[in-house]
KEKE-3310 file (N, C-alpha, C; in steps of 0.2 Angstrom, whole numbers, plus 5000, padded with zeros to 4 digits):
npx = (5143:5136:5128:5119:5111:5107:5098:5088:5083:5079:5069:5059:5048:5038:5043:5055:5048:5042:5051:5057:5048:5048:5058:5056:5048:5055:5065:5056:5050:5061:5065:5054:5042:5047:5054:5042:5036:5042:5043:5030:5030:5037:5030:5016:5022:5028:5015:5007:5015:5013:4999:4995:5005:4998:4985:4975:4966:4950:4943:4949:4948:4934:4930:4940:4932:4921:4925:4925:4913:4904:4903:4887:4885:4887:4878:4871:4881:4880:4867:4868:4878:4869:4860:4866:4868:4858:4854:4865:4862:4848:4837:4821:4816:4803:4797:4801:4804:4809:4818:4826:4833:4840:4850:4856:4872:4884:4881:4869:4853:4849:4835:4830:4815:4811:4801:4804:4807:4808:4818:4820:4836:4841:4833:4843:4854:4856:4854:4864:4876:4874:4874:4889:4896:4893:4899:4894:4881:4863:4853:4838:4824:4815:4804:4795:4785:4774:4763:4757:4759:4766:4773:4787:4793:4796:4787:4796:4799:4810:4819:4831:4846:4856:4868:4876:4891:4888:4888:4905)
npy = (5257:5270:5267:5258:5264:5275:5267:5262:5274:5276:5266:5270:5272:5263:5253:5248:5244:5232:5225:5220:5211:5202:5197:5190:5181:5172:5169:5161:5151:5144:5138:5132:5130:5122:5112:5104:5102:5094:5082:5081:5076:5065:5055:5055:5048:5037:5032:5029:5018:5009:5006:5001:4989:4983:4982:4973:4962:4965:4954:4943:4943:4943:4929:4922:4924:4918:4903:4900:4894:4880:4869:4867:4856:4850:4849:4839:4831:4841:4844:4829:4832:4840:4833:4823:4831:4831:4817:4817:4828:4819:4822:4822:4823:4827:4825:4838:4853:4858:4869:4876:4892:4902:4915:4931:4935:4924:4916:4903:4899:4888:4882:4877:4869:4864:4853:4851:4838:4839:4839:4854:4856:4846:4850:4866:4860:4854:4866:4873:4866:4866:4878:4880:4869:4874:4883:4889:4889:4898:4903:4906:4907:4898:4892:4889:4878:4869:4856:4854:4861:4853:4843:4840:4836:4849:4854:4861:4872:4873:4885:4884:4892:4884:4890:4890:4888:4893:4883:4876)
npz = (5012:5012:5000:5003:5011:5001:4994:5003:5007:4994:4992:5003:5017:5017:5007:5012:5025:5016:5011:5023:5026:5016:5018:5032:5027:5019:5025:5037:5028:5025:5036:5042:5035:5023:5026:5032:5020:5013:5023:5021:5009:5010:5017:5009:4997:5005:5009:4997:4990:5001:4999:4986:4990:4998:4991:4984:4972:4967:4962:4969:4984:4982:4980:4988:5001:4995:4995:5008:5010:5009:4995:4984:4976:4991:4998:5002:5013:5023:5027:5033:5043:5050:5054:5061:5073:5080:5082:5091:5100:5104:5100:5092:5077:5065:5051:5040:5031:5016:5005:4993:4989:4979:4976:4970:4969:4971:4982:4988:4995:5007:5014:5029:5039:5053:5063:5080:5093:5111:5125:5135:5138:5128:5117:5117:5118:5103:5095:5099:5093:5081:5079:5082:5075:5063:5052:5041:5045:5048:5061:5060:5064:5079:5089:5101:5110:5124:5126:5141:5155:5164:5157:5149:5139:5125:5111:5096:5084:5072:5062:5049:5041:5028:5018:5004:4991:4975:4960:4953)
capx = (5135:5133:5125:5113:5107:5104:5093:5084:5080:5075:5061:5054:5047:5035:5048:5059:5044:5039:5059:5058:5042:5049:5065:5054:5045:5061:5067:5050:5047:5067:5064:5048:5036:5050:5054:5038:5033:5046:5038:5023:5030:5039:5023:5013:5024:5026:5008:5004:5019:5009:4994:5000:5009:4992:4981:4974:4961:4945:4939:4954:4944:4928:4932:4942:4925:4916:4928:4922:4907:4904:4900:4880:4886:4889:4872:4869:4885:4879:4860:4870:4878:4862:4855:4870:4870:4850:4854:4869:4858:4846:4830:4819:4818:4801:4794:4802:4800:4817:4819:4831:4833:4847:4852:4859:4877:4887:4878:4863:4849:4845:4831:4825:4812:4811:4799:4808:4803:4815:4817:4823:4843:4841:4835:4848:4861:4856:4854:4870:4879:4873:4877:4898:4899:4892:4898:4888:4871:4861:4847:4831:4818:4816:4799:4793:4777:4773:4756:4754:4764:4770:4776:4795:4795:4794:4787:4798:4800:4818:4821:4839:4845:4862:4871:4879:4892:4889:4894:4910)
capy = (5257:5274:5261:5256:5271:5278:5262:5263:5282:5276:5263:5274:5268:5255:5248:5244:5239:5226:5220:5216:5207:5195:5191:5186:5175:5170:5164:5157:5146:5140:5136:5129:5127:5118:5106:5101:5102:5088:5077:5077:5071:5059:5051:5053:5043:5030:5028:5027:5013:5004:5004:4997:4985:4979:4981:4965:4962:4964:4947:4939:4944:4940:4922:4919:4924:4914:4899:4899:4891:4873:4870:4866:4850:4847:4850:4831:4832:4846:4838:4824:4833:4842:4827:4821:4835:4829:4812:4818:4828:4816:4826:4819:4825:4824:4830:4844:4856:4860:4873:4879:4899:4903:4923:4936:4934:4917:4911:4899:4898:4882:4885:4870:4872:4856:4850:4847:4836:4833:4845:4860:4856:4844:4857:4871:4858:4856:4874:4876:4859:4867:4885:4882:4867:4874:4892:4895:4889:4902:4902:4911:4906:4895:4894:4883:4874:4863:4855:4854:4865:4846:4841:4838:4838:4852:4853:4867:4872:4876:4887:4886:4892:4884:4893:4885:4893:4891:4882:4870)
capz = (5017:5007:4993:5006:5014:4996:4992:5007:5006:4986:4996:5008:5022:5013:5003:5018:5028:5012:5012:5029:5026:5013:5019:5036:5024:5015:5033:5040:5025:5023:5043:5044:5029:5018:5030:5032:5014:5013:5026:5019:5002:5010:5020:5001:4993:5009:5008:4990:4991:5006:4996:4982:4992:5002:4989:4982:4968:4971:4964:4974:4991:4984:4979:4995:5003:4994:4995:5016:5012:5005:4988:4982:4978:4999:5001:5006:5018:5027:5030:5038:5049:5055:5059:5067:5078:5079:5086:5096:5105:5107:5098:5089:5071:5062:5044:5040:5027:5013:5002:4990:4984:4974:4978:4965:4972:4973:4987:4988:5004:5008:5021:5032:5042:5055:5069:5084:5101:5115:5132:5133:5136:5122:5109:5117:5114:5096:5093:5099:5091:5075:5077:5084:5072:5055:5054:5035:5042:5052:5064:5058:5068:5085:5093:5107:5114:5128:5127:5148:5161:5167:5150:5149:5133:5120:5103:5093:5079:5071:5055:5051:5033:5026:5013:4998:4987:4968:4954:4955)
cpx = (5132:5128:5118:5110:5105:5097:5088:5080:5076:5067:5058:5052:5043:5039:5051:5055:5043:5046:5059:5054:5044:5056:5063:5051:5049:5063:5063:5051:5055:5067:5061:5043:5040:5052:5049:5033:5035:5043:5033:5024:5033:5035:5017:5015:5025:5020:5004:5010:5014:5002:4993:5004:5001:4988:4980:4969:4957:4941:4942:4952:4938:4929:4937:4936:4921:4916:4927:4918:4906:4901:4892:4880:4886:4884:4870:4875:4883:4872:4863:4872:4875:4857:4860:4870:4864:4851:4860:4866:4853:4839:4830:4814:4810:4800:4795:4800:4809:4815:4824:4830:4839:4846:4856:4868:4879:4885:4871:4859:4849:4841:4828:4823:4809:4805:4803:4804:4809:4811:4821:4829:4843:4842:4840:4854:4862:4856:4861:4876:4880:4876:4886:4899:4900:4891:4894:4880:4870:4854:4843:4826:4817:4806:4796:4786:4777:4765:4751:4761:4769:4773:4784:4798:4794:4792:4791:4799:4806:4818:4826:4841:4856:4862:4879:4884:4890:4891:4901:4915)
cpy = (5264:5271:5261:5260:5274:5273:5262:5270:5280:5273:5266:5267:5260:5252:5243:5240:5229:5222:5216:5209:5200:5194:5187:5181:5170:5164:5158:5149:5141:5135:5131:5124:5122:5112:5100:5100:5093:5083:5075:5073:5065:5053:5051:5047:5036:5027:5026:5019:5007:5002:5000:4992:4981:4979:4973:4965:4962:4958:4942:4939:4942:4932:4918:4920:4917:4904:4896:4893:4885:4871:4868:4856:4845:4846:4845:4829:4837:4845:4834:4826:4837:4837:4822:4823:4835:4823:4813:4822:4826:4817:4823:4825:4823:4829:4836:4847:4860:4864:4879:4887:4900:4912:4926:4935:4927:4912:4908:4898:4891:4883:4879:4869:4864:4856:4847:4843:4833:4838:4850:4859:4853:4849:4861:4869:4857:4859:4875:4872:4863:4872:4885:4876:4868:4881:4893:4893:4896:4899:4907:4911:4900:4898:4886:4882:4870:4864:4857:4859:4859:4843:4842:4839:4843:4850:4861:4865:4876:4878:4888:4886:4890:4888:4890:4890:4891:4887:4876:4873)
cpz = (5014:5002:4998:5008:5009:4996:4998:5008:4998:4988:5001:5012:5021:5013:5009:5023:5022:5011:5018:5031:5021:5014:5028:5034:5023:5021:5037:5035:5024:5031:5044:5038:5024:5021:5032:5026:5013:5017:5024:5013:5003:5014:5014:5001:5000:5008:5002:4990:4997:5003:4990:4983:4996:4997:4983:4976:4971:4971:4966:4980:4990:4982:4984:5000:5001:4994:5003:5015:5006:5000:4989:4981:4985:5002:5005:5013:5025:5029:5037:5043:5053:5058:5062:5071:5082:5085:5092:5101:5108:5107:5092:5082:5068:5053:5043:5031:5022:5006:4999:4986:4983:4974:4971:4965:4970:4978:4986:4994:5003:5014:5022:5038:5046:5063:5072:5090:5104:5122:5130:5132:5131:5118:5110:5114:5106:5093:5094:5096:5085:5073:5078:5077:5062:5055:5048:5037:5049:5055:5063:5061:5075:5089:5097:5111:5118:5128:5135:5150:5164:5162:5152:5145:5129:5112:5100:5086:5076:5063:5052:5040:5032:5018:5010:4994:4980:4965:4957:4958)
residu = (MET:LYS:VAL:VAL:ARG:ARG:PHE:LEU:ASP:TRP:LEU:GLY:ALA:ALA:GLY:VAL:ALA:GLY:LEU:GLY:VAL:LEU:LEU:PHE:CYS:ALA:ALA:PHE:TYR:SER:SER:ALA:LEU:GLY:PRO:ALA:GLN:ALA:GLU:LEU:GLU:ARG:ARG:ILE:ALA:ASN:GLN:LYS:PHE:ALA:VAL:LYS:GLU:ASN:SER:ARG:GLU:PRO:ASP:THR:GLU:LEU:GLU:ARG:PHE:TYR:SER:ARG:PHE:PRO:ARG:LEU:GLU:ARG:LEU:HIS:GLY:GLU:LEU:GLU:ALA:LEU:TYR:GLY:HIS:ALA:ARG:ALA:SER:GLN:VAL:GLN:LEU:LEU:GLN:GLY:GLU:TYR:ARG:LEU:GLU:SER:HIS:ALA:GLY:GLY:LEU:THR:ALA:TYR:HIS:VAL:THR:LEU:PRO:VAL:ARG:GLY:SER:TYR:PRO:GLN:LEU:ARG:GLN:PHE:VAL:GLY:ARG:VAL:LEU:ARG:ASP:MET:PRO:THR:ALA:SER:LEU:ASP:ALA:LEU:ARG:PHE:GLU:ARG:LYS:LYS:ALA:ALA:ASP:ALA:GLN:LEU:GLN:ALA:GLN:VAL:ARG:ILE:THR:ILE:TYR:LEU:ARG:LYS:GLY:THR)
# end
């Protein structure tokens, strides 16, 4: 005990306080910070594993996205589907405008502007069928016109874009 007492006298008050802080820090680290650091390292390792497991090649994701669109060669079939929806909805299609527009990405836009004649429920059914059954088509514009207030038939202009995949 005399050796400890001489050592404490040699350290002085500041040395004893410093030694107390050092012992407190060692106890705190071993009881709180050590396990917390181990848990953090475990979570980081699990996260890296999960990222590696779930990572996909960007090209694969992009190819999967483009594969949802019909090929440009299927344009005729897409137009037939559009005309089939018009027949099923009993609307009359007049001569329309068709324009193919190529984009920088992997998609091509085929713009179709159709003058349509029919009743409001028929026109609504036609547009609804196209949007429901042709997921790669978008309705860009819709304009109604009635010559007289008593007319049951409407003149409408429907602008639809059909998106197609480039290449084979």
